[in-house]
N, CA, C and O atoms as a GROMACS GRO file, in nm:
protein
  516
    1MET      N    1   2.066  -5.262   1.990
    1MET     CA    2   2.115  -5.133   1.945
    1MET      C    3   2.035  -5.088   1.823
    1MET      O    4   2.019  -5.165   1.728
    2ALA      N    5   1.986  -4.967   1.825
    2ALA     CA    6   1.904  -4.915   1.715
    2ALA      C    7   1.992  -4.885   1.594
    2ALA      O    8   2.093  -4.815   1.606
    3THR      N    9   1.954  -4.938   1.480
    3THR     CA   10   2.029  -4.910   1.357
    3THR      C   11   1.947  -4.826   1.260
    3THR      O   12   1.998  -4.784   1.156
    4GLU      N   13   1.822  -4.802   1.293
    4GLU     CA   14   1.735  -4.722   1.207
    4GLU      C   15   1.706  -4.588   1.272
    4GLU      O   16   1.716  -4.572   1.394
    5PHE      N   17   1.670  -4.493   1.188
    5PHE     CA   18   1.622  -4.364   1.235
    5PHE      C   19   1.519  -4.316   1.135
    5PHE      O   20   1.509  -4.371   1.025
    6ILE      N   21   1.443  -4.216   1.172
    6ILE     CA   22   1.339  -4.163   1.084
    6ILE      C   23   1.398  -4.053   0.997
    6ILE      O   24   1.462  -3.960   1.047
    7LEU      N   25   1.377  -4.063   0.866
    7LEU     CA   26   1.418  -3.960   0.772
    7LEU      C   27   1.291  -3.894   0.718
    7LEU      O   28   1.205  -3.959   0.659
    8LYS      N   29   1.281  -3.764   0.741
    8LYS     CA   30   1.166  -3.686   0.694
    8LYS      C   31   1.216  -3.588   0.590
    8LYS      O   32   1.305  -3.507   0.618
    9ALA      N   33   1.159  -3.593   0.470
    9ALA     CA   34   1.199  -3.505   0.361
    9ALA      C   35   1.080  -3.418   0.322
    9ALA      O   36   0.972  -3.469   0.291
   10VAL      N   37   1.101  -3.287   0.323
   10VAL     CA   38   0.994  -3.192   0.295
   10VAL      C   39   1.043  -3.089   0.192
   10VAL      O   40   1.158  -3.044   0.199
   11THR      N   41   0.957  -3.053   0.098
   11THR     CA   42   0.984  -2.945   0.002
   11THR      C   43   0.871  -2.843   0.016
   11THR      O   44   0.774  -2.869   0.088
   12PRO      N   45   0.882  -2.728  -0.050
   12PRO     CA   46   0.772  -2.631  -0.043
   12PRO      C   47   0.637  -2.689  -0.089
   12PRO      O   48   0.532  -2.640  -0.048
   13GLU      N   49   0.640  -2.793  -0.172
   13GLU     CA   50   0.515  -2.856  -0.218
   13GLU      C   51   0.453  -2.945  -0.113
   13GLU      O   52   0.335  -2.980  -0.123
   14GLY      N   53   0.531  -2.985  -0.011
   14GLY     CA   54   0.478  -3.069   0.095
   14GLY      C   55   0.572  -3.182   0.131
   14GLY      O   56   0.688  -3.184   0.091
   15LEU      N   57   0.520  -3.277   0.208
   15LEU     CA   58   0.597  -3.392   0.254
   15LEU      C   59   0.628  -3.485   0.137
   15LEU      O   60   0.538  -3.528   0.064
   16VAL      N   61   0.757  -3.515   0.118
   16VAL     CA   62   0.798  -3.608   0.013
   16VAL      C   63   0.791  -3.750   0.067
   16VAL      O   64   0.733  -3.838   0.004
   17PHE      N   65   0.849  -3.772   0.184
   17PHE     CA   66   0.838  -3.900   0.253
   17PHE      C   67   0.881  -3.885   0.398
   17PHE      O   68   0.951  -3.790   0.434
   18GLU      N   69   0.840  -3.979   0.479
   18GLU     CA   70   0.884  -3.992   0.618
   18GLU      C   71   0.888  -4.141   0.646
   18GLU      O   72   0.784  -4.206   0.655
   19LYS      N   73   1.011  -4.196   0.660
   19LYS     CA   74   1.022  -4.341   0.673
   19LYS      C   75   1.148  -4.377   0.752
   19LYS      O   76   1.240  -4.297   0.762
   20PRO      N   77   1.151  -4.499   0.807
   20PRO     CA   78   1.271  -4.544   0.876
   20PRO      C   79   1.378  -4.583   0.774
   20PRO      O   80   1.350  -4.650   0.674
   21VAL      N   81   1.502  -4.540   0.798
   21VAL     CA   82   1.613  -4.571   0.709
   21VAL      C   83   1.734  -4.613   0.792
   21VAL      O   84   1.739  -4.590   0.913
   22LEU      N   85   1.831  -4.674   0.724
   22LEU     CA   86   1.956  -4.716   0.788
   22LEU      C   87   2.066  -4.612   0.770
   22LEU      O   88   2.152  -4.596   0.857
   23PHE      N   89   2.063  -4.541   0.657
   23PHE     CA   90   2.173  -4.451   0.621
   23PHE      C   91   2.122  -4.347   0.522
   23PHE      O   92   2.034  -4.375   0.440
   24VAL      N   93   2.177  -4.227   0.530
   24VAL     CA   94   2.149  -4.124   0.429
   24VAL      C   95   2.278  -4.046   0.404
   24VAL      O   96   2.352  -4.015   0.496
   25LYS      N   97   2.302  -4.016   0.276
   25LYS     CA   98   2.416  -3.933   0.238
   25LYS      C   99   2.362  -3.813   0.164
   25LYS      O  100   2.284  -3.826   0.069
   26VAL      N  101   2.404  -3.693   0.207
   26VAL     CA  102   2.362  -3.569   0.142
   26VAL      C  103   2.483  -3.480   0.121
   26VAL      O  104   2.588  -3.498   0.183
   27ARG      N  105   2.468  -3.384   0.031
   27ARG     CA  106   2.574  -3.286   0.005
   27ARG      C  107   2.543  -3.158   0.081
   27ARG      O  108   2.443  -3.092   0.055
   28THR      N  109   2.630  -3.125   0.176
   28THR     CA  110   2.616  -2.998   0.247
   28THR      C  111   2.698  -2.893   0.172
   28THR      O  112   2.764  -2.925   0.073
   29GLU      N  113   2.692  -2.770   0.217
   29GLU     CA  114   2.771  -2.664   0.156
   29GLU      C  115   2.921  -2.689   0.172
   29GLU      O  116   3.002  -2.637   0.096
   30ASN      N  117   2.958  -2.771   0.272
   30ASN     CA  118   3.099  -2.799   0.299
   30ASN      C  119   3.144  -2.936   0.251
   30ASN      O  120   3.258  -2.976   0.277
   31GLY      N  121   3.058  -3.010   0.183
   31GLY     CA  122   3.094  -3.143   0.134
   31GLY      C  123   2.989  -3.245   0.173
   31GLY      O  124   2.889  -3.213   0.238
   32ASP      N  125   3.012  -3.369   0.131
   32ASP     CA  126   2.917  -3.477   0.158
   32ASP      C  127   2.925  -3.521   0.304
   32ASP      O  128   3.030  -3.514   0.367
   33ILE      N  129   2.810  -3.566   0.354
   33ILE     CA  130   2.804  -3.619   0.491
   33ILE      C  131   2.716  -3.744   0.488
   33ILE      O  132   2.610  -3.747   0.426
   34GLY      N  133   2.764  -3.847   0.558
   34GLY     CA  134   2.687  -3.970   0.574
   34GLY      C  135   2.633  -3.976   0.716
   34GLY      O  136   2.704  -3.944   0.812
   35ILE      N  137   2.508  -4.015   0.729
   35ILE     CA  138   2.443  -4.015   0.859
   35ILE      C  139   2.390  -4.155   0.891
   35ILE      O  140   2.320  -4.217   0.810
   36LEU      N  141   2.426  -4.203   1.009
   36LEU     CA  142   2.376  -4.329   1.062
   36LEU      C  143   2.295  -4.300   1.187
   36LEU      O  144   2.291  -4.186   1.234
   37ALA      N  145   2.230  -4.402   1.240
   37ALA     CA  146   2.154  -4.387   1.365
   37ALA      C  147   2.246  -4.338   1.476
   37ALA      O  148   2.365  -4.370   1.478
   38LYS      N  149   2.191  -4.261   1.569
   38LYS     CA  150   2.262  -4.207   1.686
   38LYS      C  151   2.372  -4.108   1.647
   38LYS      O  152   2.467  -4.088   1.722
   39HIS      N  153   2.358  -4.045   1.530
   39HIS     CA  154   2.454  -3.943   1.486
   39HIS      C  155   2.447  -3.823   1.581
   39HIS      O  156   2.341  -3.796   1.638
   40ALA      N  157   2.555  -3.753   1.596
   40ALA     CA  158   2.556  -3.632   1.678
   40ALA      C  159   2.462  -3.529   1.619
   40ALA      O  160   2.445  -3.522   1.497
   41ASN      N  161   2.401  -3.448   1.704
   41ASN     CA  162   2.311  -3.343   1.656
   41ASN      C  163   2.389  -3.248   1.566
   41ASN      O  164   2.505  -3.217   1.590
   42PHE      N  165   2.320  -3.203   1.459
   42PHE     CA  166   2.390  -3.129   1.356
   42PHE      C  167   2.289  -3.050   1.274
   42PHE      O  168   2.179  -3.099   1.248
   43VAL      N  169   2.325  -2.929   1.235
   43VAL     CA  170   2.242  -2.847   1.146
   43VAL      C  171   2.333  -2.792   1.037
   43VAL      O  172   2.443  -2.747   1.066
   44SER      N  173   2.287  -2.797   0.911
   44SER     CA  174   2.369  -2.748   0.801
   44SER      C  175   2.282  -2.705   0.684
   44SER      O  176   2.169  -2.751   0.670
   45SER      N  177   2.336  -2.616   0.602
   45SER     CA  178   2.270  -2.585   0.475
   45SER      C  179   2.314  -2.691   0.374
   45SER      O  180   2.422  -2.747   0.386
   46LEU      N  181   2.230  -2.716   0.277
   46LEU     CA  182   2.256  -2.819   0.177
   46LEU      C  183   2.289  -2.757   0.042
   46LEU      O  184   2.235  -2.653   0.006
   47GLY      N  185   2.377  -2.823  -0.031
   47GLY     CA  186   2.408  -2.783  -0.167
   47GLY      C  187   2.332  -2.872  -0.264
   47GLY      O  188   2.264  -2.966  -0.223
   48ALA      N  189   2.343  -2.841  -0.390
   48ALA     CA  190   2.278  -2.923  -0.493
   48ALA      C  191   2.359  -3.050  -0.514
   48ALA      O  192   2.482  -3.044  -0.525
   49GLY      N  193   2.293  -3.162  -0.521
   49GLY     CA  194   2.362  -3.288  -0.544
   49GLY      C  195   2.274  -3.408  -0.515
   49GLY      O  196   2.154  -3.395  -0.493
   50GLU      N  197   2.337  -3.524  -0.516
   50GLU     CA  198   2.260  -3.645  -0.494
   50GLU      C  199   2.243  -3.673  -0.346
   50GLU      O  200   2.330  -3.641  -0.264
   51MET      N  201   2.130  -3.733  -0.314
   51MET     CA  202   2.102  -3.781  -0.179
   51MET      C  203   2.077  -3.930  -0.193
   51MET      O  204   1.989  -3.972  -0.268
   52ILE      N  205   2.152  -4.009  -0.120
   52ILE     CA  206   2.136  -4.155  -0.124
   52ILE      C  207   2.070  -4.198   0.007
   52ILE      O  208   2.117  -4.165   0.116
   53VAL      N  209   1.961  -4.272  -0.005
   53VAL     CA  210   1.887  -4.321   0.110
   53VAL      C  211   1.891  -4.473   0.109
   53VAL      O  212   1.850  -4.536   0.012
   54ARG      N  213   1.942  -4.533   0.219
   54ARG     CA  214   1.949  -4.679   0.230
   54ARG      C  215   1.845  -4.725   0.331
   54ARG      O  216   1.846  -4.684   0.447
   55GLU      N  217   1.755  -4.811   0.284
   55GLU     CA  218   1.650  -4.864   0.371
   55GLU      C  219   1.686  -5.007   0.411
   55GLU      O  220   1.796  -5.055   0.383
   56LYS      N  221   1.591  -5.075   0.478
   56LYS     CA  222   1.610  -5.214   0.517
   56LYS      C  223   1.650  -5.297   0.396
   56LYS      O  224   1.619  -5.261   0.282
   57ASP      N  225   1.719  -5.406   0.420
   57ASP     CA  226   1.767  -5.498   0.315
   57ASP      C  227   1.861  -5.428   0.218
   57ASP      O  228   1.877  -5.473   0.104
   58ASN      N  229   1.924  -5.317   0.261
   58ASN     CA  230   2.021  -5.241   0.182
   58ASN      C  231   1.967  -5.193   0.047
   58ASN      O  232   2.043  -5.180  -0.049
   59VAL      N  233   1.838  -5.167   0.041
   59VAL     CA  234   1.777  -5.110  -0.080
   59VAL      C  235   1.809  -4.960  -0.081
   59VAL      O  236   1.772  -4.888   0.011
   60GLU      N  237   1.878  -4.916  -0.187
   60GLU     CA  238   1.917  -4.776  -0.196
   60GLU      C  239   1.835  -4.702  -0.302
   60GLU      O  240   1.808  -4.755  -0.410
   61THR      N  241   1.796  -4.580  -0.269
   61THR     CA  242   1.725  -4.493  -0.362
   61THR      C  243   1.804  -4.364  -0.372
   61THR      O  244   1.848  -4.309  -0.271
   62THR      N  245   1.822  -4.316  -0.494
   62THR     CA  246   1.896  -4.192  -0.516
   62THR      C  247   1.798  -4.082  -0.552
   62THR      O  248   1.707  -4.102  -0.633
   63TYR      N  249   1.817  -3.967  -0.491
   63TYR     CA  250   1.736  -3.849  -0.519
   63TYR      C  251   1.829  -3.735  -0.560
   63TYR      O  252   1.945  -3.732  -0.521
   64TYR      N  253   1.776  -3.644  -0.638
   64TYR     CA  254   1.847  -3.519  -0.665
   64TYR      C  255   1.787  -3.416  -0.572
   64TYR      O  256   1.665  -3.396  -0.571
   65LEU      N  257   1.871  -3.350  -0.495
   65LEU     CA  258   1.828  -3.250  -0.398
   65LEU      C  259   1.892  -3.118  -0.434
   65LEU      O  260   2.014  -3.108  -0.446
   66GLU      N  261   1.809  -3.016  -0.452
   66GLU     CA  262   1.861  -2.885  -0.492
   66GLU      C  263   1.855  -2.788  -0.375
   66GLU      O  264   1.763  -2.707  -0.364
   67GLY      N  265   1.955  -2.798  -0.288
   67GLY     CA  266   1.967  -2.704  -0.178
   67GLY      C  267   1.863  -2.723  -0.070
   67GLY      O  268   1.769  -2.801  -0.085
   68GLY      N  269   1.882  -2.649   0.038
   68GLY     CA  270   1.789  -2.655   0.150
   68GLY      C  271   1.864  -2.659   0.281
   68GLY      O  272   1.974  -2.605   0.293
   69PHE      N  273   1.803  -2.724   0.380
   69PHE     CA  274   1.862  -2.733   0.513
   69PHE      C  275   1.847  -2.874   0.568
   69PHE      O  276   1.757  -2.949   0.529
   70LEU      N  277   1.937  -2.909   0.658
   70LEU     CA  278   1.941  -3.041   0.719
   70LEU      C  279   1.948  -3.025   0.870
   70LEU      O  280   2.027  -2.946   0.922
   71GLU      N  281   1.864  -3.101   0.940
   71GLU     CA  282   1.872  -3.107   1.085
   71GLU      C  283   1.884  -3.253   1.126
   71GLU      O  284   1.801  -3.335   1.089
   72VAL      N  285   1.989  -3.284   1.202
   72VAL     CA  286   2.012  -3.420   1.249
   72VAL      C  287   1.992  -3.423   1.399
   72VAL      O  288   2.052  -3.344   1.472
   73ARG      N  289   1.908  -3.516   1.444
   73ARG     CA  290   1.895  -3.547   1.587
   73ARG      C  291   1.927  -3.695   1.599
   73ARG      O  292   1.934  -3.766   1.498
   74GLN      N  293   1.945  -3.743   1.719
   74GLN     CA  294   1.986  -3.883   1.735
   74GLN      C  295   1.890  -3.981   1.669
   74GLN      O  296   1.933  -4.082   1.614
   75ASP      N  297   1.761  -3.952   1.675
   75ASP     CA  298   1.663  -4.049   1.625
   75ASP      C  299   1.586  -4.001   1.502
   75ASP      O  300   1.498  -4.071   1.453
   76LYS      N  301   1.620  -3.882   1.452
   76LYS     CA  302   1.544  -3.828   1.339
   76LYS      C  303   1.631  -3.731   1.259
   76LYS      O  304   1.709  -3.654   1.315
   77VAL      N  305   1.615  -3.737   1.128
   77VAL     CA  306   1.680  -3.644   1.037
   77VAL      C  307   1.572  -3.576   0.955
   77VAL      O  308   1.486  -3.643   0.896
   78VAL      N  309   1.575  -3.444   0.951
   78VAL     CA  310   1.477  -3.368   0.874
   78VAL      C  311   1.551  -3.294   0.764
   78VAL      O  312   1.649  -3.223   0.790
   79ILE      N  313   1.504  -3.310   0.641
   79ILE     CA  314   1.560  -3.239   0.527
   79ILE      C  315   1.453  -3.146   0.472
   79ILE      O  316   1.346  -3.190   0.431
   80LEU      N  317   1.484  -3.018   0.473
   80LEU     CA  318   1.396  -2.918   0.414
   80LEU      C  319   1.460  -2.878   0.281
   80LEU      O  320   1.552  -2.797   0.278
   81GLY      N  321   1.412  -2.936   0.173
   81GLY     CA  322   1.474  -2.917   0.042
   81GLY      C  323   1.400  -2.817  -0.044
   81GLY      O  324   1.278  -2.806  -0.039
   82GLU      N  325   1.478  -2.744  -0.125
   82GLU     CA  326   1.416  -2.652  -0.220
   82GLU      C  327   1.342  -2.732  -0.328
   82GLU      O  328   1.231  -2.697  -0.367
   83ASP      N  329   1.405  -2.838  -0.376
   83ASP     CA  330   1.345  -2.925  -0.475
   83ASP      C  331   1.407  -3.063  -0.458
   83ASP      O  332   1.526  -3.074  -0.429
   84MET      N  333   1.328  -3.168  -0.476
   84MET     CA  334   1.376  -3.304  -0.458
   84MET      C  335   1.304  -3.395  -0.554
   84MET      O  336   1.181  -3.390  -0.567
   85MET      N  337   1.382  -3.479  -0.624
   85MET     CA  338   1.320  -3.576  -0.716
   85MET      C  339   1.402  -3.703  -0.718
   85MET      O  340   1.524  -3.701  -0.704
   86GLU      N  341   1.331  -3.813  -0.734
   86GLU     CA  342   1.401  -3.940  -0.744
   86GLU      C  343   1.473  -3.944  -0.878
   86GLU      O  344   1.416  -3.909  -0.982
   87ALA      N  345   1.599  -3.988  -0.875
   87ALA     CA  346   1.679  -3.990  -0.997
   87ALA      C  347   1.785  -4.099  -0.985
   87ALA      O  348   1.819  -4.142  -0.875
   88SER      N  349   1.836  -4.143  -1.100
   88SER     CA  350   1.949  -4.236  -1.095
   88SER      C  351   2.072  -4.157  -1.052
   88SER      O  352   2.071  -4.034  -1.054
   89GLY      N  353   2.177  -4.226  -1.015
   89GLY     CA  354   2.300  -4.160  -0.975
   89GLY      C  355   2.354  -4.069  -1.084
   89GLY      O  356   2.397  -3.957  -1.056
   90ALA      N  357   2.351  -4.116  -1.209
   90ALA     CA  358   2.403  -4.036  -1.321
   90ALA      C  359   2.317  -3.912  -1.343
   90ALA      O  360   2.370  -3.803  -1.369
   91GLU      N  361   2.186  -3.927  -1.332
   91GLU     CA  362   2.097  -3.811  -1.348
   91GLU      C  363   2.122  -3.709  -1.239
   91GLU      O  364   2.125  -3.588  -1.265
   92ALA      N  365   2.141  -3.756  -1.116
   92ALA     CA  366   2.164  -3.665  -1.004
   92ALA      C  367   2.293  -3.587  -1.023
   92ALA      O  368   2.298  -3.467  -0.996
   93VAL      N  369   2.398  -3.655  -1.071
   93VAL     CA  370   2.525  -3.588  -1.096
   93VAL      C  371   2.509  -3.485  -1.208
   93VAL      O  372   2.562  -3.374  -1.199
   94LYS      N  373   2.438  -3.521  -1.312
   94LYS     CA  374   2.415  -3.430  -1.425
   94LYS      C  375   2.338  -3.306  -1.379
   94LYS      O  376   2.375  -3.194  -1.415
   95LEU      N  377   2.234  -3.324  -1.300
   95LEU     CA  378   2.156  -3.211  -1.250
   95LEU      C  379   2.238  -3.125  -1.155
   95LEU      O  380   2.225  -3.002  -1.156
   96ALA      N  381   2.323  -3.187  -1.074
   96ALA     CA  382   2.408  -3.110  -0.982
   96ALA      C  383   2.509  -3.025  -1.060
   96ALA      O  384   2.534  -2.910  -1.024
   97LYS      N  385   2.565  -3.081  -1.167
   97LYS     CA  386   2.658  -3.004  -1.250
   97LYS      C  387   2.587  -2.887  -1.316
   97LYS      O  388   2.641  -2.776  -1.324
   98LYS      N  389   2.467  -2.911  -1.364
   98LYS     CA  390   2.389  -2.805  -1.428
   98LYS      C  391   2.360  -2.693  -1.327
   98LYS      O  392   2.371  -2.575  -1.361
   99ALA      N  393   2.324  -2.729  -1.204
   99ALA     CA  394   2.297  -2.629  -1.100
   99ALA      C  395   2.425  -2.552  -1.065
   99ALA      O  396   2.420  -2.431  -1.042
  100ALA      N  397   2.539  -2.621  -1.060
  100ALA     CA  398   2.666  -2.555  -1.029
  100ALA      C  399   2.704  -2.456  -1.139
  100ALA      O  400   2.755  -2.348  -1.110
  101ILE      N  401   2.680  -2.492  -1.263
  101ILE     CA  402   2.710  -2.402  -1.375
  101ILE      C  403   2.622  -2.278  -1.368
  101ILE      O  404   2.669  -2.166  -1.388
  102GLU      N  405   2.494  -2.298  -1.340
  102GLU     CA  406   2.402  -2.184  -1.329
  102GLU      C  407   2.441  -2.092  -1.214
  102GLU      O  408   2.436  -1.970  -1.227
  103LEU      N  409   2.481  -2.150  -1.102
  103LEU     CA  410   2.524  -2.070  -0.987
  103LEU      C  411   2.651  -1.992  -1.021
  103LEU      O  412   2.664  -1.875  -0.984
  104ALA      N  413   2.744  -2.056  -1.091
  104ALA     CA  414   2.868  -1.987  -1.132
  104ALA      C  415   2.837  -1.871  -1.227
  104ALA      O  416   2.900  -1.765  -1.218
  105LYS      N  417   2.742  -1.890  -1.317
  105LYS     CA  418   2.702  -1.782  -1.408
  105LYS      C  419   2.644  -1.664  -1.330
  105LYS      O  420   2.676  -1.549  -1.358
  106GLN      N  421   2.561  -1.693  -1.232
  106GLN     CA  422   2.502  -1.586  -1.150
  106GLN      C  423   2.609  -1.511  -1.073
  106GLN      O  424   2.604  -1.388  -1.062
  107HIS      N  425   2.708  -1.583  -1.018
  107HIS     CA  426   2.818  -1.518  -0.946
  107HIS      C  427   2.900  -1.431  -1.041
  107HIS      O  428   2.940  -1.320  -1.004
  108LYS      N  429   2.924  -1.480  -1.161
  108LYS     CA  430   3.001  -1.404  -1.260
  108LYS      C  431   2.929  -1.276  -1.298
  108LYS      O  432   2.992  -1.171  -1.310
  109ILE      N  433   2.799  -1.283  -1.318
  109ILE     CA  434   2.720  -1.164  -1.353
  109ILE      C  435   2.728  -1.062  -1.239
  109ILE      O  436   2.749  -0.943  -1.264
  110ARG      N  437   2.711  -1.107  -1.116
  110ARG     CA  438   2.720  -1.016  -1.000
  110ARG      C  439   2.859  -0.955  -0.988
  110ARG      O  440   2.874  -0.837  -0.957
  111GLU      N  441   2.960  -1.036  -1.014
  111GLU     CA  442   3.097  -0.986  -1.007
  111GLU      C  443   3.121  -0.878  -1.113
  111GLU      O  444   3.182  -0.776  -1.085
  112GLU      N  445   3.073  -0.902  -1.234
  112GLU     CA  446   3.088  -0.803  -1.341
  112GLU      C  447   3.012  -0.674  -1.309
  112GLU      O  448   3.060  -0.565  -1.338
  113GLN      N  449   2.895  -0.686  -1.249
  113GLN     CA  450   2.819  -0.568  -1.208
  113GLN      C  451   2.893  -0.491  -1.099
  113GLN      O  452   2.894  -0.368  -1.101
  114ASP      N  453   2.955  -0.562  -1.006
  114ASP     CA  454   3.032  -0.496  -0.900
  114ASP      C  455   3.152  -0.422  -0.960
  114ASP      O  456   3.181  -0.309  -0.920
  115ILE      N  457   3.219  -0.484  -1.055
  115ILE     CA  458   3.335  -0.421  -1.119
  115ILE      C  459   3.292  -0.295  -1.194
  115ILE      O  460   3.357  -0.191  -1.184
  116LEU      N  461   3.182  -0.305  -1.270
  116LEU     CA  462   3.133  -0.188  -1.344
  116LEU      C  463   3.093  -0.076  -1.248
  116LEU      O  464   3.123   0.041  -1.273
  117GLY      N  465   3.027  -0.112  -1.139
  117GLY     CA  466   2.988  -0.011  -1.040
  117GLY      C  467   3.108   0.056  -0.978
  117GLY      O  468   3.108   0.177  -0.956
  118THR      N  469   3.212  -0.022  -0.948
  118THR     CA  470   3.334   0.033  -0.889
  118THR      C  471   3.403   0.126  -0.988
  118THR      O  472   3.448   0.234  -0.949
  119LYS      N  473   3.413   0.086  -1.113
  119LYS     CA  474   3.475   0.171  -1.216
  119LYS      C  475   3.398   0.303  -1.230
  119LYS      O  476   3.458   0.409  -1.243
  120LYS      N  477   3.267   0.294  -1.226
  120LYS     CA  478   3.184   0.414  -1.239
  120LYS      C  479   3.208   0.510  -1.122
  120LYS      O  480   3.221   0.630  -1.141
  121ARG      N  481   3.215   0.456  -1.000
  121ARG     CA  482   3.240   0.540  -0.882
  121ARG      C  483   3.379   0.603  -0.886
  121ARG      O  484   3.395   0.718  -0.845
  122ILE      N  485   3.478   0.529  -0.935
  122ILE     CA  486   3.614   0.584  -0.947
  122ILE      C  487   3.615   0.701  -1.047
  122ILE      O  488   3.675   0.805  -1.021
  123GLN      N  489   3.548   0.680  -1.162
  123GLN     CA  490   3.542   0.787  -1.262
  123GLN      C  491   3.471   0.911  -1.208
  123GLN      O  492   3.515   1.023  -1.234
  124GLU      N  493   3.364   0.892  -1.134
  124GLU     CA  494   3.291   1.005  -1.075
  124GLU      C  495   3.378   1.079  -0.974
  124GLU      O  496   3.377   1.202  -0.969
  125ASN      N  497   3.453   1.005  -0.893
  125ASN     CA  498   3.541   1.068  -0.794
  125ASN      C  499   3.655   1.144  -0.862
  125ASN      O  500   3.695   1.250  -0.814
  126LEU      N  501   3.707   1.091  -0.973
  126LEU     CA  502   3.814   1.158  -1.044
  126LEU      C  503   3.764   1.287  -1.109
  126LEU      O  504   3.839   1.384  -1.116
  127ARG      N  505   3.640   1.290  -1.156
  127ARG     CA  506   3.583   1.410  -1.219
  127ARG      C  507   3.562   1.521  -1.117
  127ARG      O  508   3.571   1.639  -1.151
  128ARG      N  509   3.534   1.485  -0.993
  128ARG     CA  510   3.509   1.584  -0.888
  128ARG      C  511   3.635   1.660  -0.854
  128ARG      O  512   3.626   1.775  -0.811
  129LYS      N  513   3.749   1.602  -0.870
  129LYS     CA  514   3.873   1.667  -0.828
  129LYS      C  515   3.928   1.759  -0.931
  129LYS      O  516   4.033   1.821  -0.910
   0.00000   0.00000   0.00000
């Protein structure tokens, strides 16, 4: 029974690695997912967070992955990441929190702009009457 599969990780800068692994854990937009060999086919967008890769002899490497896409096939997993770097677990969590804060700030700014735009349109409509 096959316990390994090929994990290919690519960023805009190029191929990060392509190697046989036993397990990979990534953060999707809907939560964490663990992938083993013969996993059901799956496609998802990725969120910012840690990616844990387990190779032979249970050697684990942690990476920080900042968004992207994931494609799972029975014998191969492809990760198209916006940015990826090797990091300790604590570093990956810290970077993920920083990315979440920045994303929340961007959402807040857009929300405030929407509110201001709506108020402006209401005032213009009231002046017309």
